[in-house]
C-alpha positions in Angstrom: 33.0 -15.4 20.1 30.6 -17.2 17.8 27.8 -17.0 19.7 27.1 -13.5 18.7 27.3 -14.2 14.9 24.7 -13.5 12.9 23.2 -16.2 10.7 19.3 -16.5 9.1 17.9 -18.6 11.9 17.7 -16.2 14.8 16.8 -17.6 18.3 13.4 -17.3 19.3 13.9 -18.5 23.0 13.6 -16.0 25.6 15.7 -17.5 28.3 19.0 -15.8 27.5 20.7 -14.8 31.0 22.1 -11.9 32.0 25.4 -13.0 31.9 25.2 -13.6 28.1 24.1 -9.9 27.4 26.3 -8.6 29.7 29.3 -10.1 27.7 27.4 -9.0 24.3 27.6 -5.4 26.0 31.2 -5.7 27.0 32.2 -6.8 23.7 30.4 -3.8 21.9 31.7 -1.4 24.4 35.2 -2.3 24.4 35.2 -2.2 20.5 32.8 0.7 19.8 32.9 1.8 16.1 36.5 1.5 15.9 36.4 -2.2 16.3 33.7 -2.9 13.3 36.2 -3.6 10.5 38.0 -6.2 12.6 34.9 -7.8 14.0 33.7 -8.2 10.7 36.8 -10.1 9.6 36.3 -12.6 12.1 33.3 -14.6 10.8 32.1 -15.1 7.3 28.4 -15.0 8.2 28.5 -11.8 9.6 30.6 -10.4 6.6 27.7 -11.8 4.4 25.2 -10.1 6.4 26.9 -7.1 6.1 27.2 -7.0 2.4 23.4 -7.8 2.2 22.4 -4.9 4.6 24.9 -2.4 3.2 24.5 -3.3 -0.7 24.5 -0.7 -3.2 21.3 0.3 -4.7 20.2 2.1 -8.1 19.2 5.1 -6.1 19.3 8.5 -8.3 20.9 11.5 -6.8 17.8 13.3 -7.8 15.1 13.2 -5.1 12.7 14.1 -7.2 13.1 11.1 -9.6 14.6 8.6 -6.8 14.0 5.1 -7.5 15.4 2.7 -5.3 15.0 -0.6 -3.1 13.4 -1.3 -0.1 13.2 -5.3 1.1 11.2 -6.8 -1.9 9.5 -3.6 -2.8 10.3 -0.8 -5.5 10.3 2.5 -3.9 8.6 5.3 -6.2 8.5 8.8 -5.3 5.0 10.7 -5.1 4.6 14.2 -5.8 1.7 16.6 -5.2 1.4 19.2 -8.2 -1.4 20.9 -7.0 0.3 21.9 -3.4 1.8 25.0 -4.9 -1.7 26.4 -6.2 -3.1 26.3 -2.6 -3.3 29.4 -0.8 -1.3 30.2 2.5 -3.9 29.5 4.6 -4.7 26.2 3.1 -1.1 25.0 3.4 -1.0 25.9 6.9 -4.5 24.1 7.6 -3.0 21.0 6.2 0.1 21.3 8.3 -1.9 21.6 11.1 -4.0 18.4 10.5 -0.4 16.5 9.4 1.2 17.4 12.9 -2.0 16.3 14.6 -1.9 13.0 13.1 1.8 12.2 13.9 1.4 13.4 17.5 1.9 10.4 20.1 -1.9 9.1 21.0 -0.6 6.3 23.2 -0.6 2.7 23.0 -3.1 0.5 23.6 -4.3 -3.1 23.3 -2.8 -5.1 20.5 -0.5 -2.6 19.5 1.1 -2.1 22.7 4.2 -4.7 22.0 4.6 -2.6 18.8 4.9 0.5 20.5 7.3 -0.4 23.3 9.6 -2.1 21.0 9.5 0.8 18.4 10.1 3.4 21.2 13.0 1.1 22.6 15.0 0.9 19.3 14.1 4.4 18.3 15.9 5.6 21.7 18.8 3.5 21.0 19.3 5.2 18.0 18.8 8.5 19.3 21.4 7.6 22.0 24.1 5.6 20.1 27.3 6.3 22.3 29.2 3.3 22.4 27.4 1.2 20.2 29.1 -0.3 17.3 27.9 1.0 13.7 27.3 -2.9 13.1 24.6 -3.1 16.0 23.1 0.2 14.7 22.6 -1.0 11.2 20.7 -4.0 12.4 18.6 -2.1 14.7 17.8 0.3 12.1 16.8 -2.1 9.4 14.7 -4.0 11.8 13.0 -0.9 13.0 12.3 0.8 9.3 10.2 -2.8 8.9 8.2 -2.1 11.6 7.6 1.3 11.0 6.7 0.4 7.3 4.8 -2.6 7.8 3.1 -1.0 11.1 3.5 -4.4 12.7 6.1 -7.2 13.0 4.2 -9.0 10.1 5.1 -8.6 6.5 1.8 -7.6 5.0 2.1 -10.0 1.7 4.2 -12.8 2.7 2.4 -12.8 6.4 5.5 -14.1 8.0 7.2 -12.6 11.1 9.6 -10.0 10.5 13.4 -11.0 12.3 15.9 -8.8 13.3 19.7 -9.7 12.3 20.7 -8.9 15.7 20.5 -11.4 18.7 18.9 -10.6 22.4 22.5 -10.3 23.9 23.2 -7.5 21.4 19.9 -5.6 22.1 20.4 -5.8 25.7 24.0 -4.2 25.3 22.6 -1.4 22.8 20.0 -1.0 25.3 21.8 -0.7 28.2 24.2 2.1 26.4 21.1 3.9 25.3 20.0 4.4 28.7 23.4 5.4 30.4 23.7 7.9 27.3 20.1 9.5 28.5 17.5 7.4 26.5 13.9 7.9 27.7 13.3 4.0 28.5 11.5 3.6 31.6 13.0 0.0 32.8 10.6 -0.2 35.6 7.4 -0.4 33.3 7.9 -4.0 33.1 5.3 -6.3 34.9 6.0 -8.4 38.0 9.3 -6.8 38.9 10.1 -6.6 42.5 10.4 -3.1 43.8 13.6 -3.8 45.0 15.0 -5.1 41.9 18.2 -2.8 40.6 18.2 -1.0 37.1 20.0 -4.3 35.5 17.4 -6.5 36.9 14.5 -4.1 35.6 16.0 -3.7 32.2 16.2 -7.9 32.0 12.7 -8.1 32.9 11.7 -5.4 30.3 13.6 -7.2 27.4 12.2 -10.6 28.5 8.7 -9.0 27.9 9.5 -7.8 24.6 11.5 -10.3 23.2 8.8 -12.7 21.8 7.3 -10.1 19.9 11.0 -9.5 18.2 12.2 -13.1 18.2 9.7 -15.0 18.9 6.5 -16.8 17.6 3.1 -14.9 17.6 -0.6 -15.0 16.3 -0.1 -18.9 15.2 2.9 -18.5 12.9 4.7 -21.7 12.7 8.5 -19.7 12.8 9.4 -21.0 9.5 10.0 -17.7 8.0 13.7 -16.3 7.9 15.0 -13.1 8.6 14.4 -10.2 6.2 17.0 -7.2 5.4 16.4 -4.1 3.8 18.6 -3.7 0.5 19.5 -0.3 0.8 18.2 1.9 3.7 20.4 0.5 6.1 23.7 1.5 4.4 25.4 5.3 4.9 25.0 5.5 8.7 27.1 8.6 9.0 24.4 10.0 7.6 20.9 10.0 8.8 21.2 7.6 12.1 23.5 10.5 13.4 20.8 13.2 12.7 18.5 10.9 14.9 21.0 10.5 17.5 21.7 14.3 17.7 17.9 15.0 18.2 16.8 15.9 21.5 12.8 15.6 20.3 10.7 12.9 22.0 10.0 9.9 20.0 7.0 9.7 18.2 6.4 6.0 19.5 3.0 5.2 18.1 1.5 5.6 14.7 -2.1 4.9 15.9 -4.5 7.3 14.5 -8.0 7.4 14.2 -7.9 9.8 11.2 -8.2 10.1 7.6 -5.3 10.6 5.0 -4.4 14.2 4.6 -5.1 15.2 0.8 -5.7 17.7 -1.9 -8.7 17.4 -4.0 -7.5 17.9 -7.7 -9.6 20.9 -9.3 -9.4 19.6 -12.8 -12.0 16.7 -12.3 -14.3 18.7 -9.9 -16.4 20.4 -12.6 -16.9 17.3 -14.6 -17.9 15.2 -11.7 -20.2 17.7 -10.5 -22.1 17.4 -13.7 -22.0 13.6 -13.7 -23.2 13.4 -10.5 -26.6 15.4 -11.4 -27.3 12.7 -13.5 -27.2 9.9 -10.8 -31.4 9.6 -11.0 -31.1 9.1 -14.9 -28.2 6.8 -14.6 -29.2 4.6 -12.2 -32.5 4.4 -14.1 -31.2 3.4 -17.0 -29.2 0.3 -15.5 -32.4 -0.8 -13.7 -34.3 -1.2 -17.2 -31.8 -3.8 -18.1 -32.7 -7.4 -18.0 -36.4 -7.0 -18.3 -36.9 -7.2 -14.3 -37.0 -3.4 -12.9 -36.4 -2.7 -9.2 -39.0 -0.3 -7.8 -36.2 1.4 -5.9 -33.6 3.7 -6.7 -30.1 3.7 -4.9 -30.4 6.0 -1.9 -26.9 6.6 -1.1 -24.5 7.7 -3.8 -21.1 8.8 -2.2 -19.2 11.2 -4.1 -15.9 10.4 -5.9 -13.1 12.4 -5.0 -10.4 12.6 -7.4 -7.5 13.7 -4.9 -3.5 14.1 -4.3 -2.7 12.0 -1.5 -0.2 14.0 0.9 0.2 11.4 3.9 -1.6 8.5 5.7 -2.8 7.8 9.1 -0.2 5.4 9.8 2.9 7.7 9.3 4.7 5.4 6.9 4.5 5.0 3.0 1.4 3.1 1.4 2.3 -0.2 0.2 1.0 -0.4 -3.1 1.3 -4.4 -3.5 -1.0 -7.6 -3.9 -4.2 -5.4 -4.6 -6.5 -6.0 -7.5 -6.1 -2.5 -8.8 -2.3 -2.8 -9.3 -2.4 -3.5 -12.7 -6.1 -2.4 -13.4 -7.8 1.0 -12.9 -5.6 2.7 -10.3 -5.3 3.0 -6.5 -8.2 3.7 -4.7 -9.2 4.4 -1.0 -11.7 5.9 1.7 -11.8 9.6 2.9 -14.3 11.5 4.9 -15.8 15.0 4.7 -16.4 17.6 7.2 -19.6 16.0 8.4 -18.0 12.7 8.9 -19.5 10.9 5.6 -17.3 8.4 3.8 -16.4 8.9 0.3 -14.3 7.0 -2.1 -11.4 8.7 -3.5 -9.0 8.0 -6.5 -5.5 8.8 -5.5 -4.4 10.4 -8.5 -0.7 11.5 -7.9 0.0 7.9 -6.2 -1.4 6.1 -9.8 0.8 8.7 -11.8 3.7 7.5 -9.9 3.3 4.2 -10.8 2.3 4.9 -14.4 5.7 6.8 -14.9 7.4 3.6 -14.0 5.7 0.9 -15.3 2.3 2.1 -16.8 3.4 2.6 -20.5 5.6 -0.4 -20.4 2.9 -2.8 -19.4 0.5 -0.8 -21.9 2.7 -1.7 -24.8 3.5 -5.1 -23.8 -0.3 -6.7 -23.7 -2.1 -4.0 -26.1 -2.9 -5.5 -29.6 -2.2 -2.6 -31.9 0.1 0.6 -31.4 -3.0 2.6 -31.5 -4.8 1.1 -28.9 -1.7 1.3 -26.8 -1.2 4.8 -27.6 -4.8 5.3 -26.7 -4.6 3.8 -23.5 -1.4 6.0 -22.5 -2.9 9.1 -23.4 -6.5 8.7 -21.7 -5.6 6.7 -18.8 -6.4 9.5 -16.0 -9.8 10.4 -17.8 -10.7 6.6 -18.2 -9.8 5.8 -14.7 -11.9 8.7 -13.4 -15.0 8.0 -15.5 -14.8 4.2 -14.7 -14.7 4.7 -10.7 -17.6 7.4 -11.1 -19.7 5.6 -13.1 -19.3 2.5 -10.5 -20.2 4.7 -7.6 -23.2 6.0 -9.2 -25.0 2.9 -10.8 -22.9 0.1 -10.0 -24.4 -0.9 -6.6 -28.3 -0.5 -6.9 -30.8 -2.6 -5.4 -31.9 -5.0 -7.9 -35.4 -6.0 -6.6 -33.9 -6.7 -2.7 -34.9 -3.1 -1.5 -37.9 -4.9 0.6 -35.5 -8.0 1.6 -33.4 -7.8 4.9 -29.8 -6.8 4.8 -28.4 -10.3 5.0 -30.9 -12.0 2.2 -28.6 -11.6 -0.8 -25.4 -12.6 1.3 -27.0 -15.5 2.2 -28.6 -16.6 -1.0 -25.8 -16.0 -3.1 -23.3 -17.6 -0.5 -19.2 -17.6 -1.6 -20.7 -16.0 -4.7 -21.9 -12.8 -3.6 -18.7 -10.6 -3.9 -17.9 -11.7 -7.5 -21.5 -11.0 -8.5 -21.5 -7.6 -6.6 -18.2 -6.7 -8.7 -19.4 -7.8 -11.6 -22.8 -6.1 -11.5 -20.5 -2.9 -10.7 -18.3 -3.1 -13.6 -20.9 -4.2 -16.3 -23.1 -1.2 -15.2 -20.2 1.5 -15.7 -19.6 -0.5 -19.0 -23.0 -0.3 -20.3 -23.2 3.7 -19.3 -20.1 4.5 -21.1 -22.3 4.3 -24.2 -24.6 7.0 -22.9 -25.2 9.8 -25.0 -25.3 12.0 -22.4 -21.7 11.8 -20.9 -19.7 13.1 -24.0 -21.5 16.6 -23.3 -20.4 17.3 -19.8 -16.5 15.9 -20.7 -16.7 12.6 -18.8 -16.2 10.2 -21.9 -15.6 13.0 -24.9 -15.3 10.7 -27.7 -15.4 7.2 -29.0 -11.9 7.0 -28.7 -11.9 7.7 -25.0 -14.7 5.2 -24.4 -12.7 2.6 -26.5 -9.7 3.6 -24.2 -11.8 2.6 -21.0 -12.9 -1.1 -22.5 -9.0 -1.4 -23.6 -8.1 -0.9 -19.8 -10.9 -2.9 -18.6 -10.0 -6.0 -20.6 -6.2 -5.9 -20.6 -6.6 -5.8 -16.8 -7.0 -9.1 -15.9 -4.2 -10.1 -18.3 -1.8 -8.1 -16.4 -2.7 -8.8 -13.2 -2.5 -12.4 -14.0 1.0 -11.5 -15.5 1.9 -10.0 -12.2 1.4 -13.1 -10.4 -2.2 -12.5 -8.8 -4.5 -15.6 -8.9 -8.0 -14.5 -9.6 -9.6 -17.0 -7.5 -8.4 -15.0 -4.6 -9.7 -11.6 -5.8 -13.2 -11.1 -6.8 -12.7 -8.0 -8.8 -10.3 -10.0 -11.2 -12.6 -12.5 -11.1 -15.5 -10.4 -12.3 -13.0 -9.1 -15.3 -12.3 -12.8 -16.2 -15.8 -13.5 -16.5 -16.3 -10.2 -18.5 -13.5 -11.1 -20.7 -14.2 -14.7 -21.7 -17.8 -13.8 -22.0 -16.7 -11.3 -24.9 -14.4 -14.0 -26.4 -17.3 -16.4 -26.4 -19.5 -13.8 -28.1 -16.7 -13.6 -30.6 -16.3 -9.8 -30.3 -12.7 -10.1 -28.5 -9.9 -12.3 -29.2 -6.8 -12.7 -27.5 -4.0 -14.2 -29.8 -0.2 -15.1 -30.0 1.8 -12.6 -32.0 4.9 -13.3 -33.9 6.8 -12.4 -30.8 5.1 -15.3 -28.8 3.0 -13.0 -26.6 -0.4 -12.8 -25.7 -2.2 -9.9 -27.5 -5.6 -8.5 -27.3 -7.8 -7.3 -30.0 -11.1 -5.7 -30.5 -12.1 -5.8 -34.1 -15.2 -3.2 -33.4 -15.9 -1.5 -30.1 -19.0 -0.5 -31.1 -20.3 -4.6 -31.3 -19.4 -4.6 -27.2 -22.0 -2.9 -26.1 -24.8 -5.8 -27.0 -23.1 -8.6 -25.1 -22.4 -6.2 -21.9 -26.2 -5.8 -22.0 -26.9 -9.2 -22.1 -24.6 -10.4 -19.3 -25.8 -6.9 -17.1 -29.0 -8.6 -17.6 -28.3 -11.9 -16.5 -26.3 -10.8 -13.5 -29.4 -8.2 -12.3 -31.8 -11.2 -12.8 -29.3 -13.4 -10.3 -29.2 -10.8 -7.8 -33.1 -10.1 -8.2 -34.0 -13.6 -7.4 -31.3 -14.5 -5.0 -30.1 -17.5 -7.6 -26.9 -18.8 -5.8 -27.3 -21.9 -8.6 -27.1 -19.4 -11.6 -24.3 -17.7 -9.9 -22.4 -20.7 -9.7 -22.7 -21.7 -13.0 -22.3 -18.3 -14.5 -18.8 -18.3 -12.3 -17.6 -21.7 -13.2 -18.5 -21.2 -16.8 -16.7 -18.0 -17.1 -14.0 -17.3 -14.3 -11.1 -19.4 -15.6 -7.7 -18.4 -16.9 -7.6 -20.3 -20.5 -4.9 -23.0 -20.8 -1.2 -21.8 -21.5 -2.2 -18.4 -20.5 -0.4 -18.2 -17.2 2.8 -19.4 -18.1 2.7 -17.2 -21.2 1.7 -14.3 -19.2 4.2 -14.5 -16.6 7.2 -15.1 -19.0 5.9 -11.8 -20.6 6.0 -10.0 -17.4 9.3 -11.6 -16.1 11.0 -10.5 -19.8 9.9 -6.7 -19.0 12.3 -6.9 -15.9 10.2 -4.8 -13.9 8.7 -5.3 -10.2 5.2 -6.3 -8.9 5.6 -4.7 -5.7 5.8 -1.1 -4.9 5.9 1.0 -2.0 5.2 4.8 -2.7 7.5 7.5 -1.1 5.2 10.1 0.0 6.4 14.0 0.5 6.6 15.6 4.2 5.1 18.8 5.0 7.6 21.1 7.1 7.4 24.5 8.3 9.4 26.9 5.6 9.2 30.0 8.2 7.7 30.9 11.2 5.3 34.0 12.4 7.6 36.6 14.0 5.1 37.1 16.9 4.6 33.2 17.5 6.9 30.8 16.7 4.4 28.1 16.8 2.3 29.3 13.9 3.7 28.7 10.5 3.7 31.5 8.2 4.9 29.2 5.5 4.5 25.9 4.7 6.4 23.8 2.2 6.3 19.9 0.8 9.6 18.1 0.9 10.4 15.2 -1.0 12.4 12.6 1.2 15.1 10.6 -0.6 14.9 7.3 1.0 12.4 5.5 3.0 14.7 6.3 6.0 14.7 10.0 5.5 11.2 10.2 5.6 11.1 8.2 9.0 13.5 10.4 10.6 11.4 13.2 9.4 8.3 11.8 11.1 9.7 10.4 14.0 11.2 13.8 15.1 7.9 15.5 15.5 
């Protein structure tokens, strides 16, 4: 029956009658999994959809090195190398927090529809008897997108995520699941008469959730098309059967008001402690630049933490995509300490996963010399930590605004405020990299490491543009473009086309970078000191541009590298290795397991 064929245009109306989905239920129950192959042969468009859903990927059998695809993301596994150095008590504490984070906390507010839909689909996959493999594939593909994105909206394209199943197929599958014992409360629908039978209640419930699944919400025009994962919805004999056999209740919501679970890296702790003892000294150095000295030091200096990420509050894998730091200085975030204070954090293991996949290739593609490429690759971790730490320590000072209202500078600079703030923080870090106190504490132990910091910083806007980012939409990339163009204008940096017709960045003498950095920092501090929006606009207009011909050449360079610009990091899962003999609820041994696919990780978490 052609009414059940799947195409890229999914019906959006919610007025499907009970007869339509009942017929779909009848067709599915009569065929079951045994009719899968014959049904696919009846319709070309369904066959095409199946090929899209089940196409093979380049997954590697070794889970520690597996790289595969999910939609338009390349999925990279993330390891936690310091985990085994933890004591048994520390591992148990992490596991306790992990379990608490993935506990059902209820569905409220704007997340109600997400939670309800996710719960229904999970229950359908857990009780699949009588539901064809074809429909289960489609439901699993859509469910994974909801889980990874945390909503029905693609985080980058901002398009509604559409399923490849139709309302009738969902209705029939839900009816089967309920008959198989699924925990779906059909009486939860609003405005349903008490005397309504189960079929009528189910239809009312599905009518309520159909707009979220098939319709248009939050002002979207509905012009987007269905998106189907390239890999996760394939071998179903497999993982979805494991989900179906599980009796554990569904974790229907990932709405956790908690912070990420992480382990602080001990290798950088001592160095950072020594650096933070120089906060007042370094902040004073920056306040002396520009001839106008602010009277007040920065009062709050949050401690940068270098850590290994284990899990995020939403329970999915972090989307590392479309951020200004993707090609720059690493993935950062925020964490809280035991007193509830917020601190910035550099996710070392996430950055390492990205570095192993594309970092070295990006470095060699854009560095002007082989020595510069090697310098960046060998020192990237230390450079990244030093850069972020110096930004936090002295990058966000008062600059004469200590006696002004909190909104004074924002109002004076207007739309230029964010760019000027990023520019000030970057220049402070670059300026302090020349400070003679830093080598003694191991922050930037030698000139080569400081030079690598400049290499990273100056290359990052080129690599970001090559990856498809538009500087005007990212204040941090705009700030880096201003610094790069300023140094080019001062004749201390050059960007040239090499013999292979590629753009390469060259620095003839790194010692000569300090003077123009100090000059530009002084200029930015004076803009902030006097709240001069006019001068801020002039500075941005003068230097925040991409030179003619760069965009196309950089994009061509990037495309020739044949690497993705979107990455999804696959985090490990904390599991009990063995329990205490006295109390099975108390783990005696906890381990980290590396999931092989996004669906593998989803199953591990949804059964908690």
